N, C-alpha and C positions, 0 to 999 in steps of 0.2 A: 555402771558398765553397760547394761542393757540399753540404756538411753543413748549412750555414745554410739553403739553399734547400729541402733535404729536410725539415728541421724545420718550415719555414714551410708547406710543402705538407701536412704531417701535421696542423698546427694548424688549417688551413682545411678539412681533410677531415672533421673531427668537429665537430658543433655543440656548444655549451655545454649543460650540464645543471645546473639549479639544485638545490642540496642545502640544504634549509631548516635553520635552527638547531634545536637541541634544544628540545623543547616539552613542557610538563607536561600538555597537554590530553588525550593518550591515557590517562594515569594518572587524571586527573580523571574521564574517561568511564568507566573501569573501576570506580572507586569508586561512581560514580552508578548504574551497572547493578547492582552488588552490592547497593546499598541498595534499589533498585527490586525486585529478586528477593526479597530477605529481607523487605522490607516487604509485598510482595504475599502471600508465603507466610504471614507472621505474621498478616496481616489475615484471611486465609481460615481459618487454624487457631486464631486467637485466642491467639497466643503473646506472650511478652515483656510481659505485663501490660497488654495492649491498646494497646501503643505501635506496632503494625504500621502503622497509617495515617500516623503521623508519620514513620516511616522511609521509607514510600512517597512521601510528600510531599517529604521532604528529597532523596531520589534524583531525583525528577522535576525539582525546582528546580535541582539540581546539574547535571543533564544539559542543561537549557536554557542554563545559564551556559556550559557547555562548548561547546555548539553555536554560541552567539553569538560567543564568544571565538575559537574555531577558525576559523569561517567569516570572521570579521573579518580574521584574519591572512592567510588564503588570498586574500581579495579585495584586501587591501593589497599582497600580493606580486604578484598578477596585474596590478593597475593600475600597479604600479611597474615593469612590463616585465621582471620577473625570470624569467618562464617562457619556455621554448622549445617548439618543436613536439614534441620528445621528451617533455616534461612533459605536453603536451596529450594525447599518445597514452596516457600512464599514467593520466590522468583518465578517458579513454574506456574503457580496459580495466577500470578499477575500477568504473565505472558499469555496464558490460556484465555483469560478474560479479554485481553486486548485483541487477540485474534478473533474471538467470538464477536466483539463489537465491530470488527472489520467485516465479518461475514454478514452481520445485520445491515451494515452500510451498503454493501453491494446487493444484498437482497432487496433493499428499497429501490435501487435503480433497475434491477431486473423485473421487479414488480411493476414499475412504471412502464417499462418496455412491454410487458405482457398486457397491461391494461390498455395501452395505446393501440397495440396491434390486434388483440383478440376481442376487445370490447368497444373502445371508443370509435375506431375507424369503421368497423362494420355497422355500428349504430348510426353513425353519421351517414353512411351509405344508404341505410334503410330509411333515414329521415330526410334525405336530400330533396324529396319531392314535396315535403311540407313547405308551405309558403314562408313561414317564419324562419325555418332553418335555411332555406334557399337564399334568403336575404343575407345570411351570414357567410355561407360557403361561396366559393368562387364558381363560375358557370361550368368550367370543365373539370370539376372535382370528380375523381375516380376512387372509389373505396377499395383500394388495394394496398398491400404493403410490399415494399416501402413507398411512402408518399413522395413522388418525384416532382410534383408540381406544387407551387406555393401560391397563396392568394395574390402575390405581386406579379404573377405571370412568369417567374423564372423557373427553369427546369434544372434538375440535377440528375446525377446518376448514382446508382448504388455501388458501394465498394465491393468488388468481387472477392470471393474467398481465396481463389488461386492467386499466386504471385506473392507479394510481400506478406500478407497475413499468414499464408501457409508456411513460408520460410520462418516467420517469427514463432509459429507454433512448434516447428521442428527444433528451433533454437531453445525454447523453454523446456521442451521435453528432454532434450539432451542435457540441459543444465540440471534437471532433476536427477539424472543418472550420475553426473559428475559430482554433485554435492553428496549423493549417497556414498560414492566410493571415497570421497574425502572423509566422511563420517566413519566409514569402516577403517580407514587409515588411522584416524585419531584413536578409535577404540583399541586398535592393535598396536599402538605406539609406532606406526610407520610414518614418521614425520615427513619424509619426502613425498610419499603418496598423498598425504593430507595437504601439503603445501601446493603441489601442482594441480591437483584436482579442484581445490578450492579456488585457485587462481583462474582455472579454466571456467568455473562457474561464474566468476565475476566478469570475465571477458565476454562470455555469452550474454550476460545481462546487459552490458553496455552496447553490444552489437544489436541486441533486440531494440534498445532505445534508438539507436541510429536508424535502423530500418523503419521504426515507427515515425520518426521525423520525416523520412523519405515518403512514407505513406501519406502523411498529412499534406506534404507539399504536392503530391500527386492528386490528392482529393481536392485541394483548393484550386490548383492550376488547370487540371485536365478534366475533372469531373464536376466542377462547380459545386462541390459538396462542402458546405461550410457550417459553422455552428448555428447560424441563423437560417439554415435551409429547412425550415419546418420541423415537425416533431421527429422526423427521421434523422436529420442533422443533429438535433439536440441530443437524442439518445445515443447516437453513434459516438459523438465526440465526448460526451460526459462519461460514458462507460469506458471507452478505450483510453481517454485522457486520464481519468482517475486510476485506471489500472497501470498506465505508464508511470504515474506518480508513485505508485506502490512498488513498481519494479525499480525505480530510482532509489527509493528508500531501502529496499532490500539489498540492492547492489552496494550501497554505501555501508550498510550494516556489515555485510560480508567482507567488504574491503578492510574495515577496521578490525574485524575478527582476524583476517589474514595477517595484518600488521602485528597483532598481538601474538599470533602463532610464530611469526618470524622472530619475535623477541623471546620465545621460549615459554610463553604462557600456555596454560591449559594442558591437562593430562588426560589419560584414558579414564580416570576416576572423577575428574572435576573439569567439566567443560560446558557449563550451562550456556554461556554466551554463544558458543557455536551452535548448540541445540536450538536456542531461541531464534537465531538467524536462519537455521535450516527449516524450522517449523514455518516461519514466515515465508520463506522462499517456496516451499511446497504449497502453501496457501495461495500465493500469487500464481503459481502454475495452474492450480485447479480453477481459479477464477478465469484465467485466460482460456482454458479449454471450454468453459461455459460460454465465454464471449465468442469464441470462434464458431461454436455451434449455433447459438441463438442470434448473433448479430450478423455474422458473415454468411453462414450456410443457409439457415432456414429463412 
């Protein structure tokens, strides 16, 4: 009798943990990423008889299929009540590590910007009188940031902070407020508040992307600022371009979360998908504030 009670106590001491069935989606994703990498490399290097773009297209299509299928399975498992709080913690840890990896990704680019601006350019300016260095640098080189002249003799202009960049900053700051009120609505079971404020956040994200496209058109057409415009053009387009890619991803995530909310998914007690999207969106906002200060203002 004591043994039976002991086993019963042990059974209630530990919560259940859902172990999903074997899935082919990780293998499908690996194949898709391989095709994307090979296709991108072949496209740039013009390999495989010009079939690189087709490989890239096939990999992109395959990874979209993988995302739809895998997310569908996860949503069905969650809505079926198979997940426990322990599984929820696993999802939170996974998303936390993912955002940390994104922080390190942008830290590398900001580090490159710092190195070029604070170390490399001043050093080249101090070494420009050296005969060997002068043979590499162009005659009218000026050690100032941003570098607006290139060795080919072309000149560019710096993107001003006022105008479209300032508008985009206000848009993203506003989107942080709207997604916060959407979260409050979800926690308080105010579905209408949740739906409309989340929709406003998504619209603000896509408006931001529209203005960024307008900014790039202005940079190319009016300022002669291009990706190959020396180190300033490189850092400007890589930082803002990758950030724009992350805004796109965040907007798509929130859009699908919004569709799930319209279908009645997520409650005040169970809404990690919304939280994951909100975490990512706030991360994107913080990165843009750093960009606005270090790329546009300083």
